[in-house]
N, CA, C and O of each residue as an XYZ file, in Angstrom:
828
protein
N       0.838     -1.194      0.000
C       0.000      0.000      0.000
C       0.875      1.247      0.000
O       2.045      1.202      0.380
N       0.294      2.353     -0.430
C       0.994      3.624     -0.367
C       0.018      4.737     -0.018
O      -1.198      4.583     -0.130
N       0.579      5.857      0.405
C      -0.234      7.039      0.684
C      -0.557      7.714     -0.647
O       0.342      8.169     -1.354
N      -1.820      7.773     -0.976
C      -2.236      8.363     -2.243
C      -2.289      9.881     -2.155
O      -1.932     10.570     -3.111
N      -2.732     10.409     -1.014
C      -2.847     11.868     -0.858
C      -2.768     12.249      0.612
O      -3.225     11.511      1.485
N      -2.181     13.412      0.874
C      -2.165     14.044      2.187
C      -2.968     15.334      2.068
O      -2.714     16.142      1.175
N      -3.938     15.533      2.965
C      -4.839     16.677      2.843
C      -4.916     17.464      4.146
O      -5.040     16.889      5.227
N      -4.841     18.769      4.030
C      -5.055     19.647      5.181
C      -6.009     20.762      4.758
O      -6.273     20.946      3.570
N      -6.523     21.503      5.739
C      -7.473     22.559      5.430
C      -7.283     23.772      6.310
O      -6.553     23.738      7.302
N      -7.956     24.851      5.928
C      -7.994     26.067      6.732
C      -9.457     26.350      7.058
O     -10.354     25.719      6.499
N      -9.693     27.280      7.944
C     -11.065     27.607      8.349
C     -11.818     28.255      7.187
O     -11.401     29.289      6.665
N     -12.926     27.639      6.791
C     -13.756     28.166      5.721
C     -15.217     28.150      6.166
O     -15.622     27.315      6.974
N     -16.003     29.088      5.627
C     -17.413     29.174      5.995
C     -18.253     28.291      5.083
O     -18.110     28.325      3.861
N     -19.133     27.497      5.695
C     -20.055     26.681      4.919
C     -21.137     27.557      4.297
O     -21.590     28.508      4.933
N     -21.561     27.261      3.072
C     -22.646     28.027      2.452
C     -23.905     28.026      3.318
O     -24.392     26.968      3.718
N     -24.424     29.215      3.600
C     -25.643     29.341      4.385
C     -25.464     29.189      5.877
O     -26.447     29.211      6.616
N     -24.221     29.032      6.347
C     -23.956     28.865      7.772
C     -23.161     30.051      8.308
O     -22.454     30.728      7.563
N     -23.289     30.291      9.612
C     -22.596     31.433     10.218
C     -21.228     31.063     10.768
O     -20.421     31.938     11.082
N     -20.969     29.778     10.883
C     -19.719     29.341     11.492
C     -18.722     28.843     10.440
O     -19.080     28.537      9.303
N     -17.472     28.777     10.863
C     -16.424     28.254      9.982
C     -16.094     26.813     10.372
O     -16.322     26.388     11.504
N     -15.560     26.088      9.419
C     -15.231     24.684      9.620
C     -13.899     24.360      8.956
O     -13.470     25.033      8.019
N     -13.260     23.320      9.460
C     -12.016     22.853      8.849
C     -12.227     21.626      7.977
O     -11.268     20.940      7.624
N     -13.497     21.343      7.623
C     -13.795     20.121      6.863
C     -13.299     20.179      5.425
O     -13.116     19.142      4.788
N     -13.079     21.392      4.909
C     -12.599     21.508      3.531
C     -11.096     21.219      3.491
O     -10.280     22.088      3.798
N     -10.743     19.996      3.111
C      -9.338     19.598      3.030
C      -8.905     19.534      1.571
O      -9.701     19.221      0.686
N      -7.631     19.836      1.335
C      -7.096     19.863     -0.027
C      -5.739     19.157     -0.052
O      -4.931     19.344      0.857
N      -5.482     18.349     -1.082
C      -4.199     17.656     -1.177
C      -3.039     18.643     -1.273
O      -3.144     19.687     -1.916
N      -1.937     18.293     -0.623
C      -0.745     19.132     -0.660
C       0.463     18.275     -1.020
O       0.432     17.052     -0.881
N       1.519     18.922     -1.481
C       2.758     18.238     -1.795
C       3.779     18.441     -0.700
O       3.606     19.290      0.175
N       4.835     17.667     -0.749
C       5.913     17.822      0.223
C       5.646     17.091      1.525
O       4.596     16.476      1.707
N       6.611     17.168      2.422
C       6.520     16.521      3.731
C       5.575     17.253      4.669
O       5.501     18.482      4.662
N       4.859     16.488      5.470
C       4.010     17.037      6.524
C       4.336     16.304      7.814
O       4.365     15.074      7.839
N       4.578     17.040      8.873
C       4.832     16.429     10.173
C       3.505     16.071     10.841
O       2.558     16.857     10.837
N       3.458     14.875     11.409
C       2.283     14.431     12.156
C       2.703     14.187     13.597
O       3.599     13.389     13.870
N       2.034     14.898     14.527
C       2.326     14.701     15.944
C       1.051     14.230     16.644
O       0.078     13.860     15.986
N       1.059     14.244     17.972
C      -0.063     13.688     18.738
C      -1.388     14.379     18.457
O      -2.447     13.784     18.652
N      -1.345     15.633     17.999
C      -2.571     16.385     17.712
C      -2.981     16.302     16.246
O      -4.017     16.848     15.863
N      -2.177     15.624     15.415
C      -2.542     15.478     14.009
C      -1.526     16.098     13.075
O      -0.352     16.229     13.422
N      -1.977     16.480     11.885
C      -1.088     17.051     10.876
C      -0.784     18.503     11.208
O      -1.698     19.313     11.365
N       0.479     18.829     11.313
C       0.876     20.204     11.614
C       0.465     21.100     10.441
O       0.801     20.830      9.288
N      -0.267     22.170     10.761
C      -0.745     23.083      9.731
C      -2.198     22.874      9.363
O      -2.784     23.700      8.663
N      -2.793     21.777      9.823
C      -4.203     21.520      9.554
C      -5.061     22.305     10.544
O      -4.631     22.592     11.661
N      -6.273     22.645     10.124
C      -7.178     23.439     10.957
C      -8.337     22.588     11.456
O      -8.981     21.883     10.680
N      -8.596     22.660     12.762
C      -9.767     22.028     13.379
C     -10.500     23.120     14.148
O      -9.956     23.692     15.092
N     -11.726     23.407     13.745
C     -12.465     24.519     14.348
C     -13.261     24.095     15.579
O     -13.201     24.762     16.612
N     -13.996     23.005     15.482
C     -14.843     22.560     16.584
C     -14.150     21.441     17.346
O     -14.328     20.263     17.036
N     -13.367     21.814     18.335
C     -12.577     20.809     19.047
C     -13.386     20.032     20.086
O     -12.870     19.095     20.695
N     -14.641     20.410     20.291
C     -15.495     19.618     21.181
C     -15.795     18.259     20.562
O     -15.848     17.248     21.262
N     -15.990     18.242     19.249
C     -16.385     17.011     18.567
C     -15.329     16.495     17.586
O     -15.421     15.359     17.122
N     -14.336     17.313     17.271
C     -13.348     16.918     16.271
C     -11.936     17.096     16.827
O     -11.701     17.903     17.725
N     -11.016     16.334     16.279
C      -9.631     16.450     16.718
C      -9.403     15.801     18.074
O     -10.218     15.002     18.537
N      -8.291     16.151     18.703
C      -7.903     15.511     19.951
C      -7.046     14.293     19.679
O      -6.949     13.836     18.540
N      -6.429     13.768     20.716
C      -5.436     12.713     20.512
C      -6.040     11.420     19.969
O      -5.341     10.649     19.312
N      -7.333     11.164     20.231
C      -7.946      9.934     19.732
C      -8.579     10.101     18.354
O      -9.052      9.132     17.761
N      -8.584     11.329     17.851
C      -9.059     11.608     16.496
C      -8.038     12.488     15.789
O      -8.393     13.423     15.070
N      -6.783     12.178     16.003
C      -5.711     13.035     15.505
C      -5.595     13.001     13.987
O      -5.311     14.020     13.357
N      -5.814     11.833     13.404
C      -5.678     11.659     11.955
C      -6.904     10.909     11.439
O      -7.325      9.906     12.014
N      -7.464     11.416     10.351
C      -8.646     10.810      9.746
C      -8.263     10.220      8.392
O      -7.787     10.933      7.509
N      -8.474      8.908      8.235
C      -8.088      8.183      7.025
C      -9.300      7.794      6.185
O     -10.387      7.551      6.709
N      -9.091      7.741      4.881
C     -10.047      7.137      3.951
C      -9.269      6.201      3.029
O      -8.132      6.490      2.653
N      -9.889      5.082      2.669
C      -9.307      4.174      1.701
C      -9.718      4.561      0.295
O     -10.850      4.992      0.078
N      -8.813      4.412     -0.668
C      -9.131      4.788     -2.046
C     -10.264      3.938     -2.616
O     -11.048      4.424     -3.431
N     -10.361      2.667     -2.195
C     -11.430      1.811     -2.694
C     -12.789      2.287     -2.198
O     -13.792      2.175     -2.902
N     -12.811      2.819     -0.981
C     -14.059      3.371     -0.437
C     -14.449      4.647     -1.167
O     -15.624      4.849     -1.474
N     -13.481      5.508     -1.448
C     -13.791      6.733     -2.199
C     -14.217      6.396     -3.629
O     -15.058      7.088     -4.201
N     -13.641      5.337     -4.209
C     -14.076      4.891     -5.532
C     -15.539      4.438     -5.487
O     -16.313      4.722     -6.400
N     -15.903      3.734     -4.418
C     -17.289      3.275     -4.266
C     -18.236      4.468     -4.175
O     -19.299      4.483     -4.796
N     -17.832      5.467     -3.389
C     -18.669      6.662     -3.259
C     -18.761      7.423     -4.585
O     -19.806      7.996     -4.894
N     -17.709      7.434     -5.349
C     -17.743      8.098     -6.656
C     -18.810      7.451     -7.545
O     -19.551      8.145     -8.242
N     -18.881      6.121     -7.513
C     -19.899      5.421     -8.285
C     -21.290      5.691     -7.720
O     -22.244      5.901     -8.468
N     -21.392      5.683     -6.402
C     -22.679      5.891     -5.726
C     -23.233      7.289     -5.990
O     -24.437      7.456     -6.183
N     -22.356      8.290     -5.998
C     -22.781      9.688     -6.156
C     -22.797     10.140     -7.608
O     -23.357     11.189     -7.925
N     -22.187      9.357     -8.491
C     -22.169      9.718     -9.901
C     -21.216     10.853    -10.220
O     -21.386     11.541    -11.227
N     -20.224     11.056     -9.383
C     -19.198     12.080     -9.609
C     -17.939     11.675     -8.861
O     -18.002     10.907     -7.901
N     -16.816     12.179     -9.290
C     -15.554     11.814     -8.660
C     -15.433     12.439     -7.278
O     -15.559     13.653     -7.118
N     -15.192     11.607     -6.300
C     -14.932     12.093     -4.942
C     -13.425     12.286     -4.813
O     -12.676     11.324     -4.642
N     -12.998     13.522     -4.898
C     -11.572     13.837     -4.852
C     -11.025     13.702     -3.434
O     -11.779     13.855     -2.473
N      -9.729     13.419     -3.282
C      -9.130     13.374     -1.952
C      -9.405     14.661     -1.168
O      -9.243     15.764     -1.689
N      -9.819     14.504      0.078
C     -10.141     15.638      0.933
C     -11.612     15.972      0.984
O     -12.030     16.741      1.849
N     -12.419     15.416      0.081
C     -13.848     15.751      0.010
C     -14.577     15.458      1.310
O     -15.441     16.230      1.726
N     -14.238     14.350      1.953
C     -14.921     13.966      3.191
C     -14.258     14.575      4.432
O     -14.667     14.293      5.558
N     -13.245     15.403      4.222
C     -12.542     16.015      5.342
C     -11.399     15.177      5.860
O     -10.879     15.424      6.948
N     -11.002     14.171      5.070
C      -9.937     13.268      5.522
C      -8.559     13.902      5.379
O      -8.336     14.774      4.539
N      -7.640     13.436      6.225
C      -6.254     13.888      6.188
C      -5.388     13.050      5.273
O      -4.379     13.525      4.751
N      -5.786     11.793      5.079
C      -4.948     10.880      4.318
C      -5.817      9.892      3.540
O      -6.793      9.355      4.063
N      -5.441      9.663      2.278
C      -6.081      8.629      1.475
C      -5.048      7.533      1.228
O      -3.941      7.800      0.761
N      -5.428      6.292      1.552
C      -4.518      5.158      1.398
C      -4.932      4.348      0.181
O      -6.058      3.858      0.096
N      -4.020      4.217     -0.743
C      -4.286      3.520     -1.999
C      -4.540      2.036     -1.741
O      -3.776      1.382     -1.031
N      -5.622      1.509     -2.325
C      -5.923      0.090     -2.230
C      -6.619     -0.347     -0.958
O      -6.817     -1.543     -0.744
N      -6.997      0.603     -0.101
C      -7.632      0.258      1.176
C      -9.152      0.366      1.077
O      -9.685      1.332      0.529
N      -9.839     -0.639      1.614
C     -11.288     -0.633      1.780
C     -11.564     -0.405      3.262
O     -11.110     -1.186      4.098
N     -12.295      0.644      3.599
C     -12.547      0.967      5.006
C     -13.186     -0.191      5.773
O     -12.978     -0.333      6.978
N     -13.958     -1.011      5.074
C     -14.658     -2.113      5.738
C     -13.691     -3.171      6.270
O     -14.072     -3.989      7.107
N     -12.451     -3.163      5.795
C     -11.453     -4.157      6.208
C     -10.645     -3.703      7.420
O      -9.691     -4.373      7.814
N     -11.019     -2.572      8.013
C     -10.243     -1.981      9.105
C     -10.977     -2.167     10.432
O     -12.199     -2.040     10.504
N     -10.209     -2.470     11.480
C     -10.751     -2.661     12.825
C     -10.014     -1.780     13.827
O      -8.891     -1.340     13.580
N     -10.661     -1.532     14.957
C     -10.009     -0.822     16.058
C      -8.740     -1.579     16.449
O      -8.737     -2.806     16.545
N      -7.676     -0.834     16.670
C      -6.412     -1.440     17.057
C      -5.483     -1.746     15.892
O      -4.293     -1.985     16.097
N      -6.016     -1.742     14.660
C      -5.142     -1.872     13.500
C      -4.136     -0.728     13.502
O      -4.425      0.364     13.991
N      -2.963     -0.984     12.956
C      -1.946      0.069     12.893
C      -1.545      0.327     11.443
O      -1.488     -0.581     10.614
N      -1.272      1.592     11.175
C      -0.754      2.006      9.874
C       0.611      2.636     10.114
O       0.750      3.553     10.923
N       1.616      2.132      9.404
C       2.994      2.565      9.624
C       3.585      3.079      8.315
O       3.636      2.365      7.313
N       4.030      4.340      8.346
C       4.668      4.958      7.185
C       5.924      5.677      7.666
O       5.838      6.676      8.381
N       7.082      5.170      7.275
C       8.321      5.753      7.799
C       8.350      5.611      9.307
O       8.167      4.514      9.835
N       8.579      6.717     10.006
C       8.588      6.699     11.471
C       7.194      6.793     12.075
O       7.003      6.504     13.256
N       6.223      7.198     11.265
C       4.868      7.429     11.781
C       4.158      6.109     12.079
O       4.140      5.193     11.256
N       3.572      6.037     13.282
C       2.762      4.875     13.660
C       1.392      5.373     14.121
O       1.290      6.127     15.088
N       0.347      4.944     13.421
C      -1.024      5.303     13.757
C      -1.752      4.074     14.284
O      -1.483      2.951     13.858
N      -2.685      4.298     15.223
C      -3.507      3.217     15.758
C      -4.977      3.603     15.620
O      -5.383      4.686     16.042
N      -5.766      2.719     15.032
C      -7.178      3.000     14.787
C      -7.951      2.991     16.104
O      -7.806      2.078     16.916
N      -8.780      4.030     16.301
C      -9.554      4.171     17.537
C     -11.061      4.090     17.339
O     -11.776      3.625     18.227
N     -11.556      4.541     16.178
C     -13.005      4.610     16.001
C     -13.374      4.894     14.555
O     -12.532      5.250     13.731
N     -14.654      4.724     14.277
C     -15.206      5.056     12.968
C     -15.660      6.507     12.950
O     -16.003      7.070     13.989
N     -15.660      7.102     11.780
C     -16.171      8.451     11.608
C     -17.706      8.408     11.670
O     -18.346      7.649     10.943
N     -18.275      9.227     12.542
C     -19.733      9.342     12.657
C     -20.143     10.634     11.956
O     -19.652     11.703     12.320
N     -21.026     10.569     10.966
C     -21.379     11.774     10.201
C     -22.182     12.772     11.020
O     -22.955     12.395     11.901
N     -21.989     14.054     10.714
C     -22.655     15.129     11.450
C     -23.308     16.105     10.471
O     -23.205     15.947      9.254
N     -23.981     17.116     11.024
C     -24.672     18.104     10.189
C     -23.697     18.892      9.327
O     -24.025     19.263      8.200
N     -22.498     19.151      9.847
C     -21.487     19.871      9.070
C     -21.085     19.069      7.836
O     -20.922     19.624      6.750
N     -20.927     17.765      8.014
C     -20.580     16.878      6.902
C     -21.694     16.891      5.851
O     -21.422     16.971      4.653
N     -22.952     16.812      6.307
C     -24.087     16.838      5.378
C     -24.123     18.154      4.611
O     -24.389     18.170      3.410
N     -23.851     19.268      5.313
C     -23.834     20.576      4.648
C     -22.686     20.654      3.646
O     -22.841     21.215      2.561
N     -21.543     20.094      4.007
C     -20.395     20.070      3.098
C     -20.743     19.324      1.811
O     -20.307     19.716      0.729
N     -21.524     18.254      1.925
C     -21.899     17.453      0.768
C     -23.116     17.999      0.044
O     -23.507     17.475     -1.000
N     -23.722     19.057      0.595
C     -24.870     19.675     -0.063
C     -26.108     18.814     -0.055
O     -26.947     18.923     -0.948
N     -26.237     17.944      0.961
C     -27.370     17.024      1.040
C     -27.762     16.851      2.501
O     -27.021     16.216      3.252
N     -28.916     17.400      2.939
C     -29.306     17.293      4.345
C     -29.530     15.863      4.804
O     -29.557     15.595      6.006
N     -29.693     14.941      3.863
C     -29.917     13.530      4.210
C     -28.627     12.706      4.125
O     -28.652     11.486      4.287
N     -27.515     13.375      3.872
C     -26.292     12.616      3.617
C     -25.802     11.847      4.841
O     -25.221     10.772      4.689
N     -26.018     12.367      6.049
C     -25.562     11.656      7.245
C     -26.231     10.283      7.338
O     -25.575      9.296      7.670
N     -27.517     10.217      7.050
C     -28.225      8.926      7.068
C     -27.718      8.028      5.945
O     -27.546      6.824      6.135
N     -27.485      8.607      4.796
C     -26.988      7.835      3.658
C     -25.613      7.260      3.961
O     -25.332      6.104      3.643
N     -24.764      8.063      4.572
C     -23.403      7.648      4.923
C     -23.440      6.514      5.949
O     -22.696      5.540      5.834
N     -24.308      6.647      6.949
C     -24.439      5.620      7.978
C     -24.935      4.313      7.371
O     -24.409      3.244      7.678
N     -25.940      4.395      6.516
C     -26.512      3.207      5.883
C     -25.491      2.493      5.006
O     -25.519      1.267      4.898
N     -24.586      3.248      4.378
C     -23.585      2.650      3.487
C     -22.620      1.738      4.235
O     -22.095      0.790      3.652
N     -22.379      2.008      5.516
C     -21.531      1.129      6.323
C     -20.070      1.109      5.915
O     -19.388      0.098      6.079
N     -19.591      2.221      5.387
C     -18.186      2.342      4.977
C     -17.559      3.583      5.609
O     -17.035      4.438      4.896
N     -17.607      3.692      6.931
C     -17.171      4.936      7.564
C     -15.666      5.160      7.480
O     -14.877      4.222      7.368
N     -15.298      6.441      7.540
C     -13.894      6.796      7.620
C     -13.285      6.331      8.931
O     -13.989      5.834      9.810
N     -11.988      6.490      9.058
C     -11.211      5.855     10.123
C     -10.448      6.909     10.919
O      -9.644      7.657     10.362
N     -10.705      6.966     12.229
C      -9.952      7.865     13.104
C      -8.810      7.105     13.770
O      -8.948      5.939     14.141
N      -7.682      7.792     13.912
C      -6.492      7.187     14.516
C      -5.859      8.109     15.547
O      -5.947      9.333     15.454
N      -5.223      7.493     16.525
C      -4.309      8.217     17.417
C      -2.889      8.012     16.894
O      -2.613      7.061     16.163
N      -2.001      8.913     17.278
C      -0.603      8.836     16.841
C       0.226      8.203     17.954
O       0.365      8.774     19.036
N       0.768      7.032     17.685
C       1.630      6.362     18.667
C       3.073      6.830     18.555
O       3.811      6.850     19.540
N       3.466      7.210     17.335
C       4.824      7.708     17.116
C       4.798      8.769     16.028
O       4.310      8.529     14.924
N       5.326      9.938     16.346
C       5.347     11.042     15.390
C       6.196     10.703     14.162
O       7.100      9.869     14.218
N       5.880     11.371     13.060
C       6.675     11.172     11.863
C       6.291     12.137     10.767
O       5.237     12.772     10.826
N       7.145     12.249      9.768
C       6.879     13.080      8.599
C       6.438     12.182      7.453
O       7.025     11.125      7.221
N       5.402     12.606      6.741
C       4.867     11.799      5.653
C       4.680     12.648      4.410
O       4.672     13.877      4.481
N       4.529     11.983      3.264
C       4.204     12.666      2.024
C       3.502     11.680      1.092
O       3.621     10.466      1.251
N       2.784     12.210      0.136
C       2.093     11.374     -0.841
C       3.105     10.513     -1.592
O       4.193     10.970     -1.942
N       2.726      9.265     -1.829
C       3.604      8.331     -2.527
C       4.390      7.409     -1.619
O       4.950      6.411     -2.074
N       4.437      7.743     -0.318
C       5.174      6.898      0.634
C       4.499      5.548      0.805
O       3.270      5.470      0.802
N       5.286      4.476      0.954
C       4.690      3.179      1.309
C       4.079      3.258      2.707
O       4.587      3.965      3.578
N       2.993      2.533      2.909
C       2.372      2.464      4.225
C       1.904      1.032      4.462
O       1.285      0.417      3.594
N       2.206      0.514      5.646
C       1.834     -0.856      5.996
C       0.593     -0.858      6.881
O       0.441     -0.014      7.763
N      -0.288     -1.820      6.630
C      -1.494     -2.014      7.435
C      -1.315     -3.287      8.249
O      -1.271     -4.386      7.697
N      -1.210     -3.127      9.583
C      -1.016     -4.270     10.471
C      -2.291     -4.512     11.273
O      -2.654     -3.682     12.106
N      -2.980     -5.633     11.040
C      -4.238     -5.909     11.734
C      -4.045     -6.078     13.243
O      -2.998     -6.538     13.699
N      -5.067     -5.701     14.005
C      -5.089     -5.864     15.457
C      -5.107     -7.344     15.798
O      -5.789     -8.129     15.139
N      -4.352     -7.732     16.836
C      -4.235     -9.136     17.191
C      -5.366     -9.672     18.050
O      -5.503    -10.886     18.206
N      -6.185     -8.776     18.615
C      -7.276     -9.224     19.482
C      -8.578     -9.406     18.722
O      -8.591     -9.486     17.494
N      -9.693     -9.472     19.483
C     -11.012     -9.611     18.865
C     -11.348     -8.356     18.064
O     -11.034     -7.238     18.473
N     -11.992     -8.562     16.917
C     -12.213     -7.470     15.987
C     -13.435     -6.614     16.365
O     -14.482     -7.124     16.764
N     -13.257     -5.305     16.224
C     -14.363     -4.349     16.232
C     -14.194     -3.554     14.947
O     -13.377     -2.636     14.883
N     -14.961     -3.905     13.931
C     -14.765     -3.313     12.606
C     -15.403     -1.941     12.489
O     -16.255     -1.566     13.295
N     -14.979     -1.194     11.471
C     -15.557      0.125     11.223
C     -17.056      0.041     10.903
O     -17.825      0.839     11.438
N     -17.504     -0.905     10.042
C     -18.944     -1.015      9.805
C     -19.738     -1.304     11.075
O     -20.832     -0.772     11.262
N     -19.184     -2.151     11.949
C     -19.889     -2.449     13.190
C     -19.963     -1.225     14.091
O     -20.988     -0.988     14.730
N     -18.892     -0.447     14.149
C     -18.883      0.727     15.017
C     -19.944      1.742     14.620
O     -20.625      2.300     15.481
N     -20.088      1.986     13.316
C     -21.080      2.973     12.898
C     -22.495      2.417     13.057
O     -23.430      3.173     13.320
N     -22.658      1.100     12.899
C     -23.978      0.485     13.032
C     -24.459      0.471     14.478
O     -25.663      0.521     14.729
N     -23.526      0.403     15.438
C     -23.898      0.323     16.849
C     -23.811      1.663     17.561
O     -24.057      1.735     18.765
N     -23.463      2.733     16.838
C     -23.284      4.043     17.487
C     -24.575      4.466     18.191
O     -25.650      4.460     17.591
N     -24.457      4.831     19.467
C     -25.597      5.303     20.242
C     -26.517      4.212     20.750
O     -27.543      4.501     21.364
N     -26.155      2.938     20.497
C     -27.003      1.828     20.927
C     -26.413      1.146     22.165
O     -25.214      1.232     22.429
N     -27.282      0.471     22.911
C     -26.825     -0.289     24.067
C     -26.301     -1.635     23.587
O     -27.012     -2.383     22.917
N     -25.073     -1.932     23.928
C     -24.454     -3.186     23.503
C     -24.777     -4.312     24.476
O     -25.059     -4.073     25.651
N     -24.732     -5.527     23.977
C     -24.813     -6.675     24.878
C     -23.557     -6.708     25.735
O     -22.549     -6.085     25.401
N     -23.626     -7.436     26.837
C     -22.455     -7.537     27.715
C     -21.260     -8.106     26.967
O     -20.134     -7.642     27.141
N     -21.505     -9.111     26.133
C     -20.419     -9.727     25.368
C     -19.790     -8.734     24.397
O     -18.566     -8.643     24.308
N     -20.630     -7.983     23.662
C     -20.100     -7.008     22.706
C     -19.399     -5.859     23.427
O     -18.359     -5.380     22.976
N     -19.968     -5.421     24.543
C     -19.341     -4.329     25.296
C     -17.952     -4.740     25.773
O     -17.009     -3.954     25.691
N     -17.825     -5.949     26.263
C     -16.508     -6.423     26.718
C     -15.529     -6.526     25.557
O     -14.339     -6.249     25.708
N     -16.038     -6.923     24.404
C     -15.166     -7.003     23.214
C     -14.687     -5.611     22.811
O     -13.517     -5.427     22.476
N     -15.582     -4.640     22.844
C     -15.197     -3.265     22.532
C     -14.154     -2.758     23.526
O     -13.160     -2.143     23.140
N     -14.395     -3.025     24.807
C     -13.490     -2.519     25.840
C     -12.135     -3.206     25.813
O     -11.164     -2.666     26.343
N     -12.046     -4.384     25.208
C     -10.762     -5.078     25.117
C      -9.899     -4.537     23.985
O      -8.720     -4.876     23.881
N     -10.487     -3.692     23.134
C      -9.759     -3.061     22.033
C      -9.395     -1.622     22.434
O     -10.025     -1.056     23.327
N      -8.385     -1.027     21.780
C      -7.965      0.342     22.123
C      -8.886      1.398     21.518
O      -8.458      2.222     20.710
N     -10.167      1.361     21.922
C     -11.164      2.274     21.365
C     -10.956      3.702     21.849
O     -10.237      3.953     22.816
N     -11.601      4.624     21.156
C     -11.632      6.041     21.508
C     -12.011      6.192     22.981
O     -12.952      5.547     23.444
N     -11.292      7.033     23.717
C     -11.504      7.150     25.162
C     -12.898      7.640     25.536
O     -13.422      7.250     26.580
N     -13.519      8.496     24.700
C     -14.878      8.953     24.999
C     -15.853      7.782     24.959
O     -16.718      7.659     25.825
N     -15.711      6.925     23.955
C     -16.571      5.744     23.863
C     -16.269      4.788     25.002
O     -17.183      4.169     25.547
N     -15.018      4.659     25.366
C     -14.658      3.783     26.481
C     -15.365      4.213     27.765
O     -15.871      3.369     28.504
N     -15.402      5.503     28.032
C     -16.059      6.003     29.252
C     -17.558      5.715     29.216
O     -18.150      5.363     30.236
N     -18.169      5.863     28.043
C     -19.600      5.584     27.896
C     -19.887      4.116     28.181
O     -20.817      3.787     28.917
N     -19.081      3.235     27.590
C     -19.292      1.802     27.760
C     -18.997      1.353     29.190
O     -19.672      0.468     29.717
N     -18.006      1.951     29.807
C     -17.707      1.608     31.206
C     -18.832      2.046     32.114
O     -19.152      1.361     33.086
N     -19.450      3.204     31.802
C     -20.589      3.678     32.593
C     -21.783      2.730     32.433
O     -22.485      2.447     33.404
N     -22.011      2.241     31.210
C     -23.095      1.294     30.947
C     -22.894      0.006     31.763
O     -23.855     -0.599     32.240
N     -21.642     -0.389     31.910
C     -21.349     -1.635     32.612
C     -21.695     -1.558     34.094
O     -21.848     -2.582     34.761
N     -21.817     -0.319     34.606
C     -22.089     -0.141     36.042
C     -23.508      0.326     36.309
O     -23.825      0.756     37.418
N     -24.365      0.243     35.296
C     -25.772      0.637     35.496
C     -26.655     -0.598     35.619
O     -27.868     -0.475     35.791
């Protein structure tokens, strides 16, 4: 596998909205440093719901973007979904929590699936897009940074599957906001999931 595109954005105003967002990402050339907070130079406006160490880097697989291009009847260019990195030959459905992506010195660990929001729907120009995205079951991939590194488009990147029980991206988006069975909750908690979700599931276990 290789990195097909590296994308960063600046604060831009959504059409018809009063607030600015960093969802508009654009491919760039050259090296980009990635640290615990994500890509240096990238903009995150709403830090309550976006960014942070467990959502430091947002990945999309090229096979998933190809699927969306067919589904939407237009080319989905790198950065369209607000992703920081597009990985050539990757299908998002094949990714689980705890999987690692390694490019040069950079080590990323998957923490959660991308959950669509109103900003994403507005970016796509479709108020129903969040439901459509959820139904498709091909969510983007959030990662934490285990080891900082500099990356650029064209670099080789390795995908190392998690050694424990799988919590896949399609399953994460399908179960978002739902009460899990005890067995599923324990499986989720045994994986290195996003800390916000971990706190929610731990609270459920004590109710």
